[in-house]
C-alpha positions as CSV (number, residue, x, y, z in Angstrom):
1,X,66.5,100.7,199.7
2,X,68.4,97.8,198.4
3,X,71.6,98.6,196.3
4,X,71.9,97.1,193.1
5,X,74.4,94.4,192.0
6,X,76.5,97.0,190.8
7,X,76.6,99.1,193.2
8,X,77.3,96.6,196.3
9,X,80.6,95.6,194.1
10,X,81.8,99.1,193.4
11,X,83.7,101.0,196.2
12,X,82.5,104.2,194.7
13,X,78.8,103.2,195.9
14,X,80.1,102.3,199.3
15,X,80.6,98.5,198.4
16,X,83.1,95.8,198.5
17,X,86.0,95.5,196.1
18,X,84.3,94.3,192.4
19,X,82.9,90.7,192.2
20,X,84.3,89.5,188.8
21,X,80.9,88.2,188.0
22,X,79.0,91.1,188.6
23,X,81.3,93.0,186.5
24,X,81.2,90.4,183.7
25,X,77.3,90.7,184.2
26,X,77.9,94.4,183.7
27,X,80.1,94.4,180.7
28,X,77.7,92.2,178.8
29,X,74.6,94.2,179.5
30,X,76.5,96.9,178.0
31,X,77.9,95.1,175.1
32,X,74.4,94.0,174.3
33,X,73.0,97.3,174.7
34,X,75.6,98.9,172.1
35,X,74.7,96.3,169.9
36,X,71.2,96.5,170.2
37,X,72.1,100.2,169.2
38,X,74.0,99.5,166.4
39,X,71.2,97.5,164.6
40,X,68.5,99.8,165.5
41,X,71.0,102.7,163.5
42,X,71.2,100.3,160.6
43,X,67.5,99.9,160.2
44,X,66.9,103.6,160.7
45,X,69.5,104.5,158.0
46,X,67.9,102.2,155.4
47,X,64.1,102.9,156.3
48,X,64.5,106.7,157.1
49,X,67.3,108.1,155.0
50,X,65.3,109.8,152.4
51,X,62.7,111.4,155.2
52,X,65.8,112.8,156.9
53,X,67.5,114.4,153.6
54,X,64.0,115.8,153.0
55,X,63.8,117.4,156.2
56,X,67.3,118.3,156.1
57,X,66.7,120.1,152.9
58,X,63.6,122.0,154.3
59,X,65.3,123.1,156.9
60,X,68.4,124.4,155.0
61,X,66.3,126.3,152.6
62,X,64.2,128.0,155.5
63,X,67.2,129.3,157.3
64,X,69.2,130.0,154.1
65,X,65.9,132.4,152.9
66,X,65.8,133.8,156.6
67,X,62.8,132.0,157.9
68,X,62.5,130.9,161.4
69,X,62.7,127.1,162.9
70,X,60.3,126.6,165.9
71,X,60.8,123.6,167.7
72,X,59.1,121.9,170.7
73,X,58.1,118.4,171.9
74,X,57.5,117.0,175.5
75,X,60.1,115.2,178.1
76,X,63.2,114.8,176.4
77,X,62.1,115.9,173.1
78,X,61.3,119.1,174.8
79,X,65.0,119.1,175.5
80,X,66.1,118.0,172.1
81,X,64.0,120.9,170.6
82,X,66.0,123.3,173.3
83,X,69.0,122.1,171.9
84,X,68.4,122.3,168.3
85,X,67.5,125.8,168.8
86,X,70.6,126.8,170.7
87,X,72.8,125.4,168.1
88,X,71.2,127.2,165.4
89,X,71.4,130.6,167.5
90,X,74.6,129.5,168.4
91,X,77.3,127.8,166.3
92,X,77.0,124.4,165.1
93,X,80.2,123.0,164.1
94,X,81.7,126.7,163.3
95,X,81.4,130.2,164.2
96,X,78.4,131.7,161.7
97,X,75.9,134.4,161.9
98,X,73.1,133.1,164.0
99,X,69.8,131.6,162.7
100,X,66.4,132.2,163.5
101,X,65.2,129.5,165.9
102,X,62.9,129.2,168.7
103,X,62.2,126.2,171.5
104,X,58.4,126.8,172.2
105,X,59.4,124.8,175.7
106,X,61.4,127.2,177.4
107,X,58.8,129.9,178.8
108,X,57.2,128.4,181.8
109,X,54.7,131.2,182.5
110,X,53.4,130.6,178.7
111,X,53.3,127.1,178.9
112,X,51.4,127.2,182.2
113,X,49.2,129.8,181.4
114,X,48.2,128.3,178.4
115,X,47.7,124.9,179.9
116,X,45.6,126.7,182.5
117,X,43.5,128.1,180.3
118,X,43.1,126.3,177.0
119,X,44.5,123.1,178.1
120,X,47.3,121.1,177.9
121,X,46.5,120.1,174.1
122,X,46.8,123.6,173.2
123,X,50.6,124.8,174.4
124,X,52.3,124.6,171.5
125,X,49.6,125.3,168.8
126,X,49.0,129.0,170.2
127,X,52.6,129.6,170.5
128,X,53.0,128.4,166.6
129,X,50.0,130.6,165.9
130,X,51.8,133.8,167.8
131,X,55.3,133.2,166.5
132,X,55.4,131.3,163.1
133,X,55.2,133.4,159.6
134,X,54.2,132.0,156.3
135,X,56.9,129.2,155.6
136,X,58.7,129.1,158.7
137,X,59.4,125.4,159.8
138,X,57.9,124.0,162.8
139,X,59.4,121.0,164.3
140,X,57.7,118.6,166.9
């Protein structure tokens, strides 16, 4: 398998000392990516701020009233769901009481059994029916 230009120019990857043009090319890619992310963040901020604030209000009310937050997703979003639940149960920013949160992405036995018995499209809805109470918050 051929190495990338960056790998070929970097001794850490078994390449020769850095070629300045390859380094400059990589630097340009990083700068463009950062600039693109800033532009997306700016658009997101102006387009979605009210929705984000409303979602935060709903979650805040739920946890203050002792209700649960159930989160799930596929792929990277599954990891995000687990991270969210971990921060709510653990400490986010400061030590405080644990909040009721559950990631529906973590029990592989449940996920595979539901997928096998009911189909992949049911792996989260059945868990929501099993674990969510009235007025709990579900984040997908």
